[in-house]
N, CA, C, O and the ligand as a Tripos MOL2 file, in Angstrom:
@<TRIPOS>MOLECULE
protein
  253   251    64     0     0
PROTEIN
NO_CHARGES

@<TRIPOS>ATOM
      1 N           2.0040   -6.8250  -12.0520 N.3       1 MET1
      2 CA          2.1880   -5.3770  -11.7840 C.3       1 MET1
      3 C           1.6090   -5.0300  -10.4400 C.2       1 MET1
      4 O           0.5030   -5.4510  -10.1010 O.2       1 MET1
      5 N           2.3340   -4.2830   -9.6910 N.am      2 PRO2
      6 CA          1.8540   -3.8940   -8.3530 C.3       2 PRO2
      7 C           0.8450   -2.8270   -8.4140 C.2       2 PRO2
      8 O           0.8040   -2.0410   -9.3610 O.2       2 PRO2
      9 N          -0.0030   -2.7830   -7.3800 N.am      3 ILE3
     10 CA         -1.0390   -1.7890   -7.2800 C.3       3 ILE3
     11 C          -0.7280   -0.7040   -6.2920 C.2       3 ILE3
     12 O          -0.6880   -0.9430   -5.0860 O.2       3 ILE3
     13 N          -0.5170    0.4300   -6.7690 N.am      4 TYR4
     14 CA         -0.1350    1.5480   -5.9140 C.3       4 TYR4
     15 C          -1.4420    2.2070   -5.4670 C.2       4 TYR4
     16 O          -2.4450    2.2400   -6.1790 O.2       4 TYR4
     17 N          -1.3570    2.7480   -4.1920 N.am      5 GLU5
     18 CA         -2.4110    3.5850   -3.7030 C.3       5 GLU5
     19 C          -2.0180    4.9790   -3.6980 C.2       5 GLU5
     20 O          -0.9400    5.3330   -3.2190 O.2       5 GLU5
     21 N          -2.9110    5.8450   -4.2500 N.am      6 PHE6
     22 CA         -2.5910    7.2630   -4.3440 C.3       6 PHE6
     23 C          -3.6800    8.0230   -3.5710 C.2       6 PHE6
     24 O          -4.7980    7.5710   -3.3230 O.2       6 PHE6
     25 N          -3.2260    9.2050   -3.2300 N.am      7 LYS7
     26 CA         -4.2260   10.1770   -2.5800 C.3       7 LYS7
     27 C          -3.9820   11.4650   -3.2050 C.2       7 LYS7
     28 O          -2.8570   11.9550   -3.2950 O.2       7 LYS7
     29 N          -5.0940   12.0340   -3.6570 N.am      8 CYS8
     30 CA         -5.0200   13.2940   -4.3040 C.3       8 CYS8
     31 C          -4.8850   14.4730   -3.2530 C.2       8 CYS8
     32 O          -5.6530   14.6210   -2.3030 O.2       8 CYS8
     33 N          -3.8410   15.2670   -3.5400 N.am      9 ALA9
     34 CA         -3.6150   16.3610   -2.6230 C.3       9 ALA9
     35 C          -4.4750   17.5120   -2.8450 C.2       9 ALA9
     36 O          -4.3670   18.5250   -2.1530 O.2       9 ALA9
     37 N          -5.3390   17.3940   -3.7990 N.am     10 ASP10
     38 CA         -6.1760   18.5500   -4.2840 C.3      10 ASP10
     39 C          -7.6630   18.3760   -3.7160 C.2      10 ASP10
     40 O          -8.2670   19.3030   -3.1760 O.2      10 ASP10
     41 N          -8.1720   17.1380   -3.8870 N.am     11 CYS11
     42 CA         -9.4380   16.9280   -3.4760 C.3      11 CYS11
     43 C          -9.5310   15.9280   -2.3800 C.2      11 CYS11
     44 O         -10.5610   15.7320   -1.7350 O.2      11 CYS11
     45 N          -8.3540   15.2760   -2.1940 N.am     12 GLY12
     46 CA         -8.2930   14.2250   -1.1170 C.3      12 GLY12
     47 C          -8.8940   12.8950   -1.4410 C.2      12 GLY12
     48 O          -9.1920   12.0760   -0.5710 O.2      12 GLY12
     49 N          -9.0570   12.7120   -2.7100 N.am     13 ASN13
     50 CA         -9.6110   11.4050   -3.2020 C.3      13 ASN13
     51 C          -8.5430   10.3340   -3.1730 C.2      13 ASN13
     52 O          -7.4030   10.5840   -3.5670 O.2      13 ASN13
     53 N          -8.8890    9.1600   -2.7170 N.am     14 GLU14
     54 CA         -8.0100    8.0730   -2.5810 C.3      14 GLU14
     55 C          -8.4000    7.0360   -3.7070 C.2      14 GLU14
     56 O          -9.5750    6.7170   -3.8890 O.2      14 GLU14
     57 N          -7.4460    6.5690   -4.3890 N.am     15 PHE15
     58 CA         -7.6950    5.5870   -5.4590 C.3      15 PHE15
     59 C          -6.4490    4.7200   -5.6680 C.2      15 PHE15
     60 O          -5.3510    5.0130   -5.1950 O.2      15 PHE15
     61 N          -6.6770    3.7090   -6.3560 N.am     16 SER16
     62 CA         -5.5630    2.7180   -6.5630 C.3      16 SER16
     63 C          -5.2800    2.5870   -8.0750 C.2      16 SER16
     64 O          -6.2190    2.5710   -8.8700 O.2      16 SER16
     65 N          -4.0820    2.5010   -8.4550 N.am     17 GLU17
     66 CA         -3.8100    2.3930   -9.7980 C.3      17 GLU17
     67 C          -2.6710    1.3000  -10.0780 C.2      17 GLU17
     68 O          -1.6690    1.1890   -9.3720 O.2      17 GLU17
     69 N          -2.9340    0.5610  -11.1250 N.am     18 ILE18
     70 CA         -1.8670   -0.4550  -11.4130 C.3      18 ILE18
     71 C          -0.8230    0.2380  -12.3040 C.2      18 ILE18
     72 O          -1.0650    0.6400  -13.4420 O.2      18 ILE18
     73 N           0.3680    0.3420  -11.6730 N.am     19 ARG19
     74 CA          1.4580    0.9700  -12.3400 C.3      19 ARG19
     75 C           2.6800    0.1250  -12.3430 C.2      19 ARG19
     76 O           2.8420   -0.7330  -11.4750 O.2      19 ARG19
     77 N           3.5540    0.3370  -13.2980 N.am     20 ARG20
     78 CA          4.7670   -0.3710  -13.2920 C.3      20 ARG20
     79 C           5.7160    0.1840  -12.2890 C.2      20 ARG20
     80 O           5.5380    1.2800  -11.7570 O.2      20 ARG20
     81 N           6.7490   -0.6100  -12.0380 N.am     21 ILE21
     82 CA          7.7950   -0.1280  -11.1740 C.3      21 ILE21
     83 C           8.5360    1.0640  -11.6590 C.2      21 ILE21
     84 O           9.2050    1.0430  -12.6920 O.2      21 ILE21
     85 N           8.3970    2.1530  -10.8570 N.am     22 GLY22
     86 CA          9.0120    3.3370  -11.2950 C.3      22 GLY22
     87 C           8.1000    4.3730  -11.9380 C.2      22 GLY22
     88 O           8.3900    5.5680  -11.9810 O.2      22 GLY22
     89 N           6.9850    3.8510  -12.4360 N.am     23 GLU23
     90 CA          6.0390    4.7350  -13.0410 C.3      23 GLU23
     91 C           4.8830    5.0690  -12.1560 C.2      23 GLU23
     92 O           3.7140    4.9130  -12.5080 O.2      23 GLU23
     93 N           5.2580    5.5420  -10.9740 N.am     24 ASP24
     94 CA          4.3000    5.7870   -9.9300 C.3      24 ASP24
     95 C           4.2300    7.3320   -9.8070 C.2      24 ASP24
     96 O           3.8050    7.7970   -8.7490 O.2      24 ASP24
     97 N           4.5830    8.0950  -10.7260 N.am     25 LYS25
     98 CA          4.5810    9.5270  -10.6440 C.3      25 LYS25
     99 C           3.7310   10.1210  -11.7640 C.2      25 LYS25
    100 O           3.6660    9.5780  -12.8670 O.2      25 LYS25
    101 N           3.1240   11.1690  -11.4820 N.am     26 GLY26
    102 CA          2.2960   11.9020  -12.4530 C.3      26 GLY26
    103 C           1.0280   11.1200  -12.7650 C.2      26 GLY26
    104 O           0.5040   11.1580  -13.8780 O.2      26 GLY26
    105 N           0.5570   10.4160  -11.7560 N.am     27 VAL27
    106 CA         -0.7120    9.7400  -11.9790 C.3      27 VAL27
    107 C          -1.9000   10.7870  -11.6660 C.2      27 VAL27
    108 O          -2.0800   11.3100  -10.5660 O.2      27 VAL27
    109 N          -2.6580   10.9950  -12.7890 N.am     28 PRO28
    110 CA         -3.8230   11.9180  -12.5760 C.3      28 PRO28
    111 C          -4.8760   11.3410  -11.7010 C.2      28 PRO28
    112 O          -5.1090   10.1330  -11.6540 O.2      28 PRO28
    113 N          -5.5100   12.2510  -11.0020 N.am     29 CYS29
    114 CA         -6.5700   11.8820  -10.1030 C.3      29 CYS29
    115 C          -7.9230   11.6170  -10.9680 C.2      29 CYS29
    116 O          -8.3680   12.4740  -11.7320 O.2      29 CYS29
    117 N          -8.4710   10.4790  -10.7940 N.am     30 PRO30
    118 CA         -9.6980   10.1240  -11.5230 C.3      30 PRO30
    119 C         -10.8970   11.0540  -11.1460 C.2      30 PRO30
    120 O         -11.9180   11.0660  -11.8340 O.2      30 PRO30
    121 N         -10.7540   11.7820  -10.1070 N.am     31 SER31
    122 CA        -11.8760   12.6070   -9.6990 C.3      31 SER31
    123 C         -11.8700   14.0020  -10.1940 C.2      31 SER31
    124 O         -12.8570   14.5310  -10.7040 O.2      31 SER31
    125 N         -10.5840   14.6490  -10.0050 N.am     32 CYS32
    126 CA        -10.4450   16.0310  -10.5360 C.3      32 CYS32
    127 C          -9.3250   16.1880  -11.4980 C.2      32 CYS32
    128 O          -8.9580   17.2980  -11.8860 O.2      32 CYS32
    129 N          -8.7720   15.0500  -11.8890 N.am     33 SER33
    130 CA         -7.7750   15.0180  -12.9820 C.3      33 SER33
    131 C          -6.5750   15.8680  -12.5260 C.2      33 SER33
    132 O          -5.9200   16.4780  -13.3720 O.2      33 SER33
    133 N          -6.2650   15.9270  -11.2270 N.am     34 SER34
    134 CA         -5.1570   16.6160  -10.7570 C.3      34 SER34
    135 C          -3.9290   15.6260  -10.6770 C.2      34 SER34
    136 O          -4.0250   14.4450  -10.3450 O.2      34 SER34
    137 N          -2.7620   16.2720  -11.0270 N.am     35 VAL35
    138 CA         -1.5500   15.4220  -10.9790 C.3      35 VAL35
    139 C          -0.8040   15.5060   -9.6350 C.2      35 VAL35
    140 O           0.2680   14.9360   -9.4310 O.2      35 VAL35
    141 N          -1.4730   16.2810   -8.7130 N.am     36 LYS36
    142 CA         -0.8720   16.4020   -7.3740 C.3      36 LYS36
    143 C          -1.3380   15.1860   -6.5570 C.2      36 LYS36
    144 O          -2.0730   15.3300   -5.5810 O.2      36 LYS36
    145 N          -0.9070   14.0100   -6.9620 N.am     37 THR37
    146 CA         -1.2710   12.8940   -6.2700 C.3      37 THR37
    147 C          -0.0520   12.3120   -5.4670 C.2      37 THR37
    148 O           1.0760   12.3240   -5.9610 O.2      37 THR37
    149 N          -0.2940   11.8280   -4.2770 N.am     38 ILE38
    150 CA          0.7300   11.3090   -3.4110 C.3      38 ILE38
    151 C           0.5840    9.8170   -3.3080 C.2      38 ILE38
    152 O          -0.4670    9.2570   -2.9990 O.2      38 ILE38
    153 N           1.7500    9.1990   -3.5990 N.am     39 LYS39
    154 CA          1.6830    7.7320   -3.5460 C.3      39 LYS39
    155 C           1.7480    7.3090   -2.1300 C.2      39 LYS39
    156 O           2.6260    7.7570   -1.3930 O.2      39 LYS39
    157 N           0.8450    6.4570   -1.7100 N.am     40 LYS40
    158 CA          0.8280    5.8730   -0.3720 C.3      40 LYS40
    159 C           1.5930    4.7120   -0.2670 C.2      40 LYS40
    160 O           1.8510    4.0400   -1.2660 O.2      40 LYS40
    161 N           2.0150    4.3850    0.9510 N.am     41 ILE41
    162 CA          2.8930    3.2650    1.1640 C.3      41 ILE41
    163 C           1.9470    1.9830    1.2050 C.2      41 ILE41
    164 O           1.0780    1.8380    2.0650 O.2      41 ILE41
    165 N           2.1910    1.1170    0.2430 N.am     42 SER42
    166 CA          1.3990   -0.0990    0.2060 C.3      42 SER42
    167 C           2.0570   -1.2170    1.0690 C.2      42 SER42
    168 O           3.2460   -1.5230    0.9840 O.2      42 SER42
    169 N           1.1880   -1.7680    1.8740 N.am     43 ALA43
    170 CA          1.6050   -2.6750    2.8180 C.3      43 ALA43
    171 C           1.5680   -4.0960    2.2280 C.2      43 ALA43
    172 O           0.5180   -4.5910    1.8190 O.2      43 ALA43
    173 N           2.7210   -4.7180    2.2000 N.am     44 PHE44
    174 CA          2.6830   -6.0870    1.5470 C.3      44 PHE44
    175 C           2.0100   -7.0900    2.4710 C.2      44 PHE44
    176 O           1.1970   -7.9020    2.0290 O.2      44 PHE44
    177 N           2.3410   -7.0360    3.7150 N.am     45 ALA45
    178 CA          1.7170   -8.0430    4.5950 C.3      45 ALA45
    179 C           0.6450   -7.3430    5.4430 C.2      45 ALA45
    180 O           0.8420   -6.2640    6.0030 O.2      45 ALA45
    181 N          -0.4250   -7.9890    5.4940 N.am     46 SER46
    182 CA         -1.5880   -7.3900    6.1640 C.3      46 SER46
    183 C          -1.4070   -7.4700    7.6930 C.2      46 SER46
    184 O          -1.0550   -8.5140    8.2420 O.2      46 SER46
    185 N          -1.6430   -6.4150    8.3070 N.am     47 ILE47
    186 CA         -1.4890   -6.3490    9.8830 C.3      47 ILE47
    187 C          -2.6350   -6.9650   10.5140 C.2      47 ILE47
    188 O          -3.7590   -6.5090   10.3050 O.2      47 ILE47
    189 N          -2.4480   -7.9730   11.2770 N.am     48 SER48
    190 CA         -3.4770   -8.5210   12.0220 C.3      48 SER48
    191 C          -4.0100   -7.6400   13.2380 C.2      48 SER48
    192 O          -3.2540   -7.0890   14.0390 O.2      48 SER48
    193 N          -5.3200   -7.5730   13.2810 N.am     49 THR49
    194 CA         -5.8760   -6.7140   14.3390 C.3      49 THR49
    195 C          -6.5040   -7.5110   15.3810 C.2      49 THR49
    196 O          -7.0720   -8.5620   15.0820 O.2      49 THR49
    197 N          -6.4480   -7.0980   16.5650 N.am     50 GLY50
    198 CA         -7.1080   -7.7410   17.6490 C.3      50 GLY50
    199 C          -6.2850   -8.6990   18.3890 C.2      50 GLY50
    200 O          -6.2440   -9.8820   18.0520 O.2      50 GLY50
    201 N          -5.6090   -8.2200   19.4170 N.am     51 GLY51
    202 CA         -4.7870   -9.1410   20.2970 C.3      51 GLY51
    203 C          -3.5050   -9.6010   19.6020 C.2      51 GLY51
    204 O          -3.2390   -9.2280   18.4600 O.2      51 GLY51
    205 N          -2.7660  -10.3630   20.2620 N.am     52 ASN52
    206 CA         -1.5630  -10.9160   19.6990 C.3      52 ASN52
    207 C          -1.7370  -12.2770   19.2180 C.2      52 ASN52
    208 O          -2.5030  -13.0620   19.7780 O.2      52 ASN52
    209 N          -1.0200  -12.5880   18.1580 N.am     53 THR53
    210 CA         -1.1150  -13.9330   17.5430 C.3      53 THR53
    211 C          -0.0840  -14.8510   18.2080 C.2      53 THR53
    212 O           1.0560  -14.4690   18.4720 O.2      53 THR53
    213 N          -0.5260  -16.0300   18.4530 N.am     54 PRO54
    214 CA          0.4670  -17.0210   19.1190 C.3      54 PRO54
    215 C           1.5800  -17.3610   18.0620 C.2      54 PRO54
    216 O           1.3100  -17.8390   16.9600 O.2      54 PRO54
    217 N           2.6830  -17.1130   18.4340 N.am     55 THR55
    218 CA          3.7950  -17.4430   17.5890 C.3      55 THR55
    219 C           4.1040  -18.9240   17.6530 C.2      55 THR55
    220 O           4.0380  -19.5270   18.7240 O.2      55 THR55
    221 N           4.4380  -19.5100   16.5280 N.am     56 CYS56
    222 CA          4.7680  -20.9380   16.6140 C.3      56 CYS56
    223 C           6.2820  -21.0520   16.8320 C.2      56 CYS56
    224 O           7.1000  -20.9750   15.9160 O.2      56 CYS56
    225 N           6.5640  -21.2300   18.0450 N.am     57 SER57
    226 CA          8.0080  -21.3980   18.3520 C.3      57 SER57
    227 C           8.2230  -22.8180   18.9950 C.2      57 SER57
    228 O           7.8600  -23.0760   20.1430 O.2      57 SER57
    229 N           8.7630  -23.6020   18.2670 N.am     58 HIS58
    230 CA          8.9030  -25.0060   18.8380 C.3      58 HIS58
    231 C          10.2370  -25.1400   19.6400 C.2      58 HIS58
    232 O          10.4710  -26.0870   20.3910 O.2      58 HIS58
    233 N          11.0600  -24.1330   19.4150 N.am     59 GLY59
    234 CA         12.4080  -24.2890   20.0740 C.3      59 GLY59
    235 C          13.3340  -25.2090   19.4410 C.2      59 GLY59
    236 O          12.9380  -26.2350   18.8890 O.2      59 GLY59
    237 N          14.5390  -24.8790   19.5030 N.am     60 ALA60
    238 CA         15.5870  -25.7120   18.7770 C.3      60 ALA60
    239 C          15.9330  -26.9100   19.6810 C.2      60 ALA60
    240 O          16.5470  -26.7370   20.7340 O.2      60 ALA60
    241 N          15.5310  -28.1340   19.2590 N.am     61 GLY61
    242 CA         15.7760  -29.2660   20.0400 C.3      61 GLY61
    243 C          17.1290  -29.8550   19.6080 C.2      61 GLY61
    244 O          17.5950  -29.7270   18.4750 O.2      61 GLY61
    245 N          17.7210  -30.5210   20.6360 N.am     62 GLY62
    246 CA         19.0400  -31.1220   20.3740 C.3      62 GLY62
    247 C          18.9100  -32.3260   19.2320 C.2      62 GLY62
    248 O          18.0570  -33.2070   19.3330 O.2      62 GLY62
    249 N          19.6860  -32.2710   18.3340 N.am     63 GLY63
    250 CA         19.6720  -33.3800   17.3530 C.3      63 GLY63
    251 C          19.5820  -32.9060   16.0710 C.2      63 GLY63
    252 O          19.5570  -33.6900   15.1220 O.2      63 GLY63
    253 ZN         -8.4030   14.8960   -7.0160 Zn       64 ZN64
@<TRIPOS>BOND
     1     1     2 1
     2     2     3 1
     3     3     4 2
     4     3     5 am
     5     5     6 1
     6     6     7 1
     7     7     8 2
     8     7     9 am
     9     9    10 1
    10    10    11 1
    11    11    12 2
    12    11    13 am
    13    13    14 1
    14    14    15 1
    15    15    16 2
    16    15    17 am
    17    17    18 1
    18    18    19 1
    19    19    20 2
    20    19    21 am
    21    21    22 1
    22    22    23 1
    23    23    24 2
    24    23    25 am
    25    25    26 1
    26    26    27 1
    27    27    28 2
    28    27    29 am
    29    29    30 1
    30    30    31 1
    31    31    32 2
    32    31    33 am
    33    33    34 1
    34    34    35 1
    35    35    36 2
    36    35    37 am
    37    37    38 1
    38    38    39 1
    39    39    40 2
    40    39    41 am
    41    41    42 1
    42    42    43 1
    43    43    44 2
    44    43    45 am
    45    45    46 1
    46    46    47 1
    47    47    48 2
    48    47    49 am
    49    49    50 1
    50    50    51 1
    51    51    52 2
    52    51    53 am
    53    53    54 1
    54    54    55 1
    55    55    56 2
    56    55    57 am
    57    57    58 1
    58    58    59 1
    59    59    60 2
    60    59    61 am
    61    61    62 1
    62    62    63 1
    63    63    64 2
    64    63    65 am
    65    65    66 1
    66    66    67 1
    67    67    68 2
    68    67    69 am
    69    69    70 1
    70    70    71 1
    71    71    72 2
    72    71    73 am
    73    73    74 1
    74    74    75 1
    75    75    76 2
    76    75    77 am
    77    77    78 1
    78    78    79 1
    79    79    80 2
    80    79    81 am
    81    81    82 1
    82    82    83 1
    83    83    84 2
    84    83    85 am
    85    85    86 1
    86    86    87 1
    87    87    88 2
    88    87    89 am
    89    89    90 1
    90    90    91 1
    91    91    92 2
    92    91    93 am
    93    93    94 1
    94    94    95 1
    95    95    96 2
    96    95    97 am
    97    97    98 1
    98    98    99 1
    99    99   100 2
   100    99   101 am
   101   101   102 1
   102   102   103 1
   103   103   104 2
   104   103   105 am
   105   105   106 1
   106   106   107 1
   107   107   108 2
   108   107   109 am
   109   109   110 1
   110   110   111 1
   111   111   112 2
   112   111   113 am
   113   113   114 1
   114   114   115 1
   115   115   116 2
   116   115   117 am
   117   117   118 1
   118   118   119 1
   119   119   120 2
   120   119   121 am
   121   121   122 1
   122   122   123 1
   123   123   124 2
   124   123   125 am
   125   125   126 1
   126   126   127 1
   127   127   128 2
   128   127   129 am
   129   129   130 1
   130   130   131 1
   131   131   132 2
   132   131   133 am
   133   133   134 1
   134   134   135 1
   135   135   136 2
   136   135   137 am
   137   137   138 1
   138   138   139 1
   139   139   140 2
   140   139   141 am
   141   141   142 1
   142   142   143 1
   143   143   144 2
   144   143   145 am
   145   145   146 1
   146   146   147 1
   147   147   148 2
   148   147   149 am
   149   149   150 1
   150   150   151 1
   151   151   152 2
   152   151   153 am
   153   153   154 1
   154   154   155 1
   155   155   156 2
   156   155   157 am
   157   157   158 1
   158   158   159 1
   159   159   160 2
   160   159   161 am
   161   161   162 1
   162   162   163 1
   163   163   164 2
   164   163   165 am
   165   165   166 1
   166   166   167 1
   167   167   168 2
   168   167   169 am
   169   169   170 1
   170   170   171 1
   171   171   172 2
   172   171   173 am
   173   173   174 1
   174   174   175 1
   175   175   176 2
   176   175   177 am
   177   177   178 1
   178   178   179 1
   179   179   180 2
   180   179   181 am
   181   181   182 1
   182   182   183 1
   183   183   184 2
   184   183   185 am
   185   185   186 1
   186   186   187 1
   187   187   188 2
   188   187   189 am
   189   189   190 1
   190   190   191 1
   191   191   192 2
   192   191   193 am
   193   193   194 1
   194   194   195 1
   195   195   196 2
   196   195   197 am
   197   197   198 1
   198   198   199 1
   199   199   200 2
   200   199   201 am
   201   201   202 1
   202   202   203 1
   203   203   204 2
   204   203   205 am
   205   205   206 1
   206   206   207 1
   207   207   208 2
   208   207   209 am
   209   209   210 1
   210   210   211 1
   211   211   212 2
   212   211   213 am
   213   213   214 1
   214   214   215 1
   215   215   216 2
   216   215   217 am
   217   217   218 1
   218   218   219 1
   219   219   220 2
   220   219   221 am
   221   221   222 1
   222   222   223 1
   223   223   224 2
   224   223   225 am
   225   225   226 1
   226   226   227 1
   227   227   228 2
   228   227   229 am
   229   229   230 1
   230   230   231 1
   231   231   232 2
   232   231   233 am
   233   233   234 1
   234   234   235 1
   235   235   236 2
   236   235   237 am
   237   237   238 1
   238   238   239 1
   239   239   240 2
   240   239   241 am
   241   241   242 1
   242   242   243 1
   243   243   244 2
   244   243   245 am
   245   245   246 1
   246   246   247 1
   247   247   248 2
   248   247   249 am
   249   249   250 1
   250   250   251 1
   251   251   252 2
@<TRIPOS>SUBSTRUCTURE
     1 MET1         2 RESIDUE 1 A MET
     2 PRO2         6 RESIDUE 1 A PRO
     3 ILE3        10 RESIDUE 1 A ILE
     4 TYR4        14 RESIDUE 1 A TYR
     5 GLU5        18 RESIDUE 1 A GLU
     6 PHE6        22 RESIDUE 1 A PHE
     7 LYS7        26 RESIDUE 1 A LYS
     8 CYS8        30 RESIDUE 1 A CYS
     9 ALA9        34 RESIDUE 1 A ALA
    10 ASP10       38 RESIDUE 1 A ASP
    11 CYS11       42 RESIDUE 1 A CYS
    12 GLY12       46 RESIDUE 1 A GLY
    13 ASN13       50 RESIDUE 1 A ASN
    14 GLU14       54 RESIDUE 1 A GLU
    15 PHE15       58 RESIDUE 1 A PHE
    16 SER16       62 RESIDUE 1 A SER
    17 GLU17       66 RESIDUE 1 A GLU
    18 ILE18       70 RESIDUE 1 A ILE
    19 ARG19       74 RESIDUE 1 A ARG
    20 ARG20       78 RESIDUE 1 A ARG
    21 ILE21       82 RESIDUE 1 A ILE
    22 GLY22       86 RESIDUE 1 A GLY
    23 GLU23       90 RESIDUE 1 A GLU
    24 ASP24       94 RESIDUE 1 A ASP
    25 LYS25       98 RESIDUE 1 A LYS
    26 GLY26      102 RESIDUE 1 A GLY
    27 VAL27      106 RESIDUE 1 A VAL
    28 PRO28      110 RESIDUE 1 A PRO
    29 CYS29      114 RESIDUE 1 A CYS
    30 PRO30      118 RESIDUE 1 A PRO
    31 SER31      122 RESIDUE 1 A SER
    32 CYS32      126 RESIDUE 1 A CYS
    33 SER33      130 RESIDUE 1 A SER
    34 SER34      134 RESIDUE 1 A SER
    35 VAL35      138 RESIDUE 1 A VAL
    36 LYS36      142 RESIDUE 1 A LYS
    37 THR37      146 RESIDUE 1 A THR
    38 ILE38      150 RESIDUE 1 A ILE
    39 LYS39      154 RESIDUE 1 A LYS
    40 LYS40      158 RESIDUE 1 A LYS
    41 ILE41      162 RESIDUE 1 A ILE
    42 SER42      166 RESIDUE 1 A SER
    43 ALA43      170 RESIDUE 1 A ALA
    44 PHE44      174 RESIDUE 1 A PHE
    45 ALA45      178 RESIDUE 1 A ALA
    46 SER46      182 RESIDUE 1 A SER
    47 ILE47      186 RESIDUE 1 A ILE
    48 SER48      190 RESIDUE 1 A SER
    49 THR49      194 RESIDUE 1 A THR
    50 GLY50      198 RESIDUE 1 A GLY
    51 GLY51      202 RESIDUE 1 A GLY
    52 ASN52      206 RESIDUE 1 A ASN
    53 THR53      210 RESIDUE 1 A THR
    54 PRO54      214 RESIDUE 1 A PRO
    55 THR55      218 RESIDUE 1 A THR
    56 CYS56      222 RESIDUE 1 A CYS
    57 SER57      226 RESIDUE 1 A SER
    58 HIS58      230 RESIDUE 1 A HIS
    59 GLY59      234 RESIDUE 1 A GLY
    60 ALA60      238 RESIDUE 1 A ALA
    61 GLY61      242 RESIDUE 1 A GLY
    62 GLY62      246 RESIDUE 1 A GLY
    63 GLY63      250 RESIDUE 1 A GLY
    64 ZN64       253 GROUP 0 **** ****
């Protein structure tokens, strides 16, 4: 099951909950028990920080 990140719009608390696909609504805030939680966009691939990464491009050789 994917882990969704939520942010409470009431107290601003950020928490993560393991929810099923589609059941990412109505998640109560563990801090103030508010249901005004906003689901954050979970990044599947981590973004590398600090300079550019050398891409492995060998180039298409004939043959
Ligand atoms: Zn809250």
